[in-house]
C-alpha positions, 0 to 999 in steps of 0.5 A, spaced: 497 448 475 495 455 478 502 459 478 501 466 482 506 471 479 511 474 483 511 481 480 506 485 478 506 491 474 502 497 476 496 496 471 496 488 475 496 491 482 491 495 480 485 491 478 488 485 484 487 489 489 482 494 492 486 500 491 485 506 486 490 508 481 491 515 484 492 511 492 498 507 488 501 513 484 501 516 491 504 510 495 509 509 490 511 517 489 512 516 498 515 509 497 521 511 501 517 515 507 511 509 507 516 503 507 513 501 500 521 501 496 523 493 499 517 491 494 519 496 488 525 494 483 526 499 478 529 496 472 530 502 468 524 506 467 519 501 469 516 499 477 516 492 478 511 490 485 514 484 489 506 481 490 508 477 497 512 484 499 507 489 496 502 484 500 505 485 507 505 492 506 498 493 505 496 489 511 501 492 515 499 499 512 491 497 512 493 496 520 496 502 522 491 506 518 486 503 522 489 503 529 489 512 527 483 512 526 481 509 531 485 512 535 482 520 533 475 518 533 476 516 541 480 522 542 474 526 538 468 523 543 470 528 547 467 533 543 464 540 545 458 540 549 
């Protein structure tokens, strides 16, 4: 039986998802502002990441980033002549 883990360590997230160590660190440090806090459990000093909540956050974050980039690209196409 292939059982997926519900909770992941920092290093497991790096191994499983297309995200750099530095980017994940920034997202975790700013988790209260970016909405990632609901996916984090912190027993003592260690951070544990809830897999399904992280995947949902990553998908919504990607959608927000893409729509922001598209808006910036559309507004910059007028450019200088």
